[in-house]
C-alpha positions in Angstrom: 10.5 3.2 -23.6 7.2 5.0 -23.8 4.7 3.7 -21.2 1.0 3.6 -21.5 -1.1 6.1 -19.5 -1.6 4.8 -16.0 -5.2 6.1 -16.2 -5.8 3.3 -18.6 -3.8 0.8 -16.6 -5.7 1.3 -13.3 -8.8 -0.6 -14.5 -10.9 0.8 -11.6 -14.6 0.1 -11.5 -16.5 3.2 -12.4 -17.9 3.4 -8.9 -14.4 4.0 -7.6 -14.0 7.3 -9.3 -17.1 9.1 -7.9 -18.1 12.7 -8.3 -16.5 13.7 -5.0 -13.2 12.2 -6.2 -13.3 13.9 -9.4 -14.1 17.2 -7.8 -11.2 16.9 -5.3 -8.8 16.0 -8.1 -9.9 18.8 -10.4 -9.9 21.5 -7.7 -6.4 20.4 -6.6 -5.1 20.6 -10.1 -4.0 17.0 -10.2 -4.4 16.5 -13.9 -1.2 17.5 -15.6 0.9 15.9 -18.4 4.3 14.6 -17.1 6.4 12.3 -19.2 7.5 9.1 -17.3 11.0 8.0 -16.7 12.5 6.2 -19.6 13.1 2.8 -17.9 11.5 -0.4 -16.9 10.4 -1.1 -13.4 13.0 -3.1 -11.6 12.0 -6.8 -11.0 12.9 -9.6 -8.6 14.2 -9.9 -5.1 15.2 -6.8 -3.2 17.1 -7.5 0.0 15.8 -5.3 2.8 18.6 -4.1 5.1 18.0 -2.9 8.6 17.9 0.9 9.0 21.3 2.4 9.1 23.0 -1.0 8.6 25.2 -2.0 5.7 24.2 -4.6 3.2 26.2 -7.8 3.7 28.8 -8.6 1.1 27.4 -12.1 0.5 24.1 -10.4 -0.5 25.8 -8.1 -2.9 27.5 -11.1 -4.6 24.4 -13.2 -4.7 23.1 -13.5 -8.3 19.6 -14.3 -7.0 19.4 -10.9 -5.4 18.2 -8.4 -8.0 18.3 -5.2 -5.9 18.9 -3.7 -2.4 16.6 -1.5 -0.3 18.5 1.0 1.8 17.0 2.6 4.8 18.1 5.4 7.0 16.5 7.4 9.8 15.7 11.1 9.2 17.2 12.0 12.5 20.6 10.6 11.5 20.5 12.0 8.0 19.6 15.5 9.1 20.5 15.8 12.9 20.4 19.6 12.7 18.1 21.5 10.4 19.6 22.0 7.0 22.8 20.1 7.8 23.0 16.7 6.3 25.3 13.8 7.1 25.6 11.8 3.8 28.3 9.4 5.0 26.2 6.3 5.4 24.0 6.8 2.3 27.0 7.8 0.1 28.9 4.6 1.2 26.1 2.2 0.8 25.0 3.6 -2.7 28.5 3.4 -3.9 28.9 -0.3 -2.6 25.6 -1.4 -4.1 26.2 0.4 -7.4 29.6 -1.2 -7.7 27.9 -4.6 -7.3 25.6 -3.8 -10.2 22.3 -3.8 -8.1 19.5 -1.4 -8.4 18.6 0.5 -5.3 15.3 1.3 -3.5 16.0 4.3 -1.2 13.9 4.9 1.9 14.2 7.5 4.7 12.3 6.7 8.0 10.4 9.9 8.6 7.7 9.5 11.3 9.0 7.5 14.3 12.5 8.5 13.3 12.1 12.2 12.7 14.7 14.6 14.3 13.7 16.1 17.7 14.1 19.6 16.1 11.1 18.8 13.9 8.9 18.1 16.8 10.1 21.2 18.6 9.3 23.4 15.6 5.8 22.0 15.5 5.4 22.7 19.2 6.7 26.2 18.8 4.2 26.9 16.0 1.3 25.6 18.1 0.8 22.6 16.1 -1.8 19.8 16.8 -0.7 16.4 18.0 -2.4 13.0 17.9 -2.0 10.4 20.6 -2.7 6.7 20.1 -1.8 3.3 21.5 0.9 1.7 19.5 1.0 -2.0 20.7 0.8 -1.0 24.3 3.0 2.1 24.0 1.4 5.6 24.2 2.7 7.3 21.1 2.3 11.0 20.2 2.7 12.3 16.6 1.9 15.5 14.8 -1.3 15.3 12.8 -0.5 14.0 9.3 -1.4 17.3 7.7 0.6 19.5 10.0 2.0 22.3 7.8 5.3 22.6 9.7 5.9 18.8 9.5 5.2 18.8 5.8 7.4 21.8 5.1 10.4 20.3 7.0 9.9 16.9 5.3 9.6 18.4 1.9 12.8 20.3 2.5 14.6 17.1 3.4 13.1 15.4 0.3 14.4 18.3 -2.0 17.9 17.9 -0.5 17.9 14.2 -0.9 16.9 14.5 -4.5 19.5 17.2 -5.2 22.2 14.8 -3.8 20.9 11.5 -5.5 18.7 11.8 -8.4 21.6 11.9 -10.9 22.9 8.6 -9.5 21.9 5.9 -12.0 21.8 3.1 -9.4 19.0 4.7 -7.5 15.9 3.3 -9.4 13.1 3.6 -6.8 12.4 6.1 -4.0 10.0 5.7 -1.1 7.2 8.2 -0.4 4.8 8.2 2.6 2.2 10.4 4.1 -0.3 8.3 6.0 2.3 6.7 8.3 1.7 7.1 12.1 4.6 4.8 12.9 6.9 3.3 10.3 7.0 4.3 6.6 4.1 1.8 5.9 0.6 3.1 5.5 -0.8 3.2 9.1 -3.6 5.5 10.2 -4.9 4.3 13.6 -8.6 3.7 13.1 -10.3 2.0 16.1 -13.6 3.6 17.0 -12.0 5.7 19.8 -9.2 6.7 17.4 -11.6 7.7 14.7 -13.3 10.0 17.3 -9.9 11.4 18.3 -8.8 12.1 14.7 -12.1 14.0 14.1 -11.6 16.0 17.3 -8.0 16.9 16.0 -9.5 18.2 12.7 -9.2 15.3 10.4 -10.9 15.3 7.0 -10.4 13.1 4.1 -9.5 16.2 2.0 -6.7 17.2 4.4 -5.1 13.7 4.2 -5.3 13.6 0.4 -3.8 17.1 0.2 -0.9 16.1 2.5 -0.4 13.1 0.1 -0.4 15.3 -2.9 2.2 17.7 -1.4 4.6 14.9 -0.5 4.1 12.9 -3.7 4.6 16.0 -5.8 7.6 17.0 -3.8 9.3 13.6 -4.2 8.4 13.3 -7.9 10.0 16.8 -8.5 13.1 16.0 -6.4 13.6 12.6 -8.2 12.6 13.2 -11.9 14.7 10.2 -12.9 13.3 7.6 -10.5 10.2 5.6 -9.9 8.3 6.3 -6.6 6.7 3.6 -4.5 4.1 4.0 -1.8 2.5 1.4 0.5 -1.2 1.2 0.8 -3.7 0.1 3.4 -7.1 0.9 4.7 -8.4 3.7 7.0 -11.3 2.0 8.6 -14.3 4.3 9.1 -12.4 7.6 8.8 -13.3 8.1 5.1 -16.3 7.5 2.7 -15.0 3.9 2.5 -11.9 2.2 4.0 -9.7 2.4 0.9 -10.9 5.9 -0.3 -7.8 7.8 0.4 -5.2 5.3 -1.0 -7.3 4.7 -4.0 -7.7 8.3 -4.9 -4.2 9.2 -3.9 -2.9 6.6 -6.3 -5.3 7.8 -9.0 -4.3 11.4 -8.6 -0.6 10.7 -8.6 -0.8 8.6 -11.7 -2.8 11.3 -13.5 -0.2 13.9 -12.6 3.0 11.8 -13.0 2.2 9.2 -15.7 4.1 5.9 -15.4 6.2 6.7 -12.4 4.2 5.5 -9.3 4.5 2.0 -8.0 1.8 0.7 -5.6 3.2 -1.6 -2.9 1.7 -3.8 -0.2 3.9 -4.2 2.8 2.4 -7.1 4.8 2.9 -10.0 2.5 2.4 -13.3 4.2 0.9 -16.7 3.9 -2.5 -15.6 5.0 -3.0 -12.8 2.5 -6.1 -13.2 0.2 -5.2 -14.6 -3.2 -5.3 -12.4 -6.2 -7.3 -10.5 -7.1 -8.2 -9.8 -3.5 -11.7 -8.7 -4.2 -13.2 -6.6 -1.4 -9.9 -6.1 0.4 -7.2 -3.5 0.0 -5.2 -6.0 -2.0 -7.7 -5.3 -4.8 -6.0 -1.8 -5.1 -2.7 -3.6 -5.8 -4.3 -5.9 -8.4 -6.1 -2.9 -10.0 -2.8 -0.9 -10.0 -0.9 -3.4 -12.2 1.5 -3.4 -14.0 3.6 -1.2 -11.7 3.2 -3.0 -8.4 5.5 -4.3 -5.8 5.6 -5.6 -2.2 7.4 -6.2 1.1 7.2 -9.2 3.3 5.5 -8.6 6.7 8.4 -9.9 8.7 11.3 -12.3 8.4 10.7 -16.0 8.4 14.0 -17.3 9.6 14.5 -17.4 13.4 11.1 -15.8 14.1 9.6 -18.0 16.8 6.3 -16.0 16.7 5.7 -17.0 13.1 4.2 -13.7 12.2 4.5 -14.6 8.5 2.2 -17.6 9.2 -0.5 -15.9 11.4 1.2 -17.3 14.5 1.1 -20.9 13.3 4.4 -22.8 13.6 5.9 -24.0 10.3 9.0 -24.5 8.3 10.5 -21.0 7.6 11.3 -22.0 4.0 7.8 -23.2 3.4 6.3 -20.1 4.8 8.5 -17.8 2.6 7.8 -20.1 -0.4 4.0 -19.7 0.0 4.2 -16.0 0.5 6.3 -15.6 -2.7 3.6 -17.5 -4.5 1.0 -15.0 -3.3 3.2 -12.2 -4.5 3.4 -13.8 -7.9 -0.4 -14.1 -8.1 -0.6 -10.3 -7.8 2.0 -9.9 -10.6 4.3 -7.9 -8.5 7.5 -6.6 -10.1 9.6 -6.9 -7.1 9.3 -8.0 -3.5 11.5 -6.7 -0.5 12.6 -9.7 1.6 14.4 -9.2 4.9 18.1 -9.6 4.7 18.1 -12.3 7.4 16.0 -14.5 5.1 18.3 -13.7 2.1 21.3 -14.9 4.1 19.7 -18.0 5.7 17.1 -19.3 3.1 19.1 -19.3 -0.1 17.0 -21.9 -1.9 13.9 -19.8 -1.4 15.6 -16.6 -2.6 16.6 -18.5 -5.7 13.0 -19.6 -6.2 11.7 -16.1 -5.6 14.2 -14.7 -8.2 13.1 -17.2 -10.8 9.4 -16.6 -10.1 9.4 -12.8 -10.0 11.5 -12.6 -13.2 9.1 -14.9 -14.9 11.8 -17.6 -15.5 9.6 -20.3 -13.8 6.0 -20.5 -12.8 5.0 -20.7 -9.1 4.9 -24.1 -7.6 3.9 -25.7 -4.3 7.0 -27.8 -4.3 10.0 -26.5 -2.4 13.3 -26.3 -4.3 16.2 -28.5 -3.2 17.8 -27.2 -0.1 20.6 -24.7 -0.7 20.0 -24.4 -4.4 17.5 -22.4 -6.6 15.0 -24.1 -8.9 16.2 -24.7 -12.4 14.6 -22.4 -15.0 11.9 -24.0 -17.2 12.9 -22.2 -20.3 10.3 -19.6 -20.1 11.5 -16.2 -21.1 11.3 -13.3 -18.6 8.2 -11.3 -18.8 8.6 -7.9 -20.5 
């Protein structure tokens, strides 16, 4: 299936592609013609397994689960430089493929990088950035560090050589603005902005790091879609969403039809579509290739993170969050495996809504069973 150019699909206001953006893109050689993968973006519910943990058999047999997200830490995949342990990934990919589920593949690279990567950066005299991560002093290499980028690109190349021919793997994760997890997270309190500047931060450096890693992943996985989480950078750049906006634009200009834009803090308190004036607007403007991930699990979470700390019925909280996803026309949503196991009615509901089999509703489905289809055909 031939896809339309994503330049036409982005629908950005003209003010978003300013002269500076164009200059950066042209100088970096972003505008190239690349044919998209010949496939449709996977749709529906993706069960999100813990890092390094196997997917439950009951998840694999659940007809309302449309795909599975596999996660592994880089330090476990490549414990010694250039020596890879494929045992976990090979086993999980084979199990999920046998179940007929598409796979979203993610390697945790920042907080879970091997010690030898950090040591190599130190030996090369690299620059590190220190920030407070929820009360824990955390030190990472600067996001544009050339040694970090080269080691990560080598791992990506090996991952692609091992897996791109596997037809079950449909989506691969890519990240470059991730200070902790693989989600977009560039610390940006006033003191952190000052510290970034002192460490040599520029918007151009972060965009270049993004181009390097996106290009490396696209090249390593020519048969897959790539997905990237987006968020804001506060006052680090010309505007809060400048880097994610222009990184998306550049990647879609170079790799037409293959980049999925994803938001990874889906919850009841998200702004409804189109999210004007928030980073959610970037998701709206990036349709039709968009996806998401729930902020946290609903079942057994006594902090009620998915409901902004307000106590509520876990099923109702997930139900409302799914409706917000539907408003942004997301193709797929990653839902934590614990919710998939314990909130089956809501997983059935999410499956129906995301596949276009039934419209969103404020009414909860009957306990233990999905909502019945309304007769609507799945969206193309």
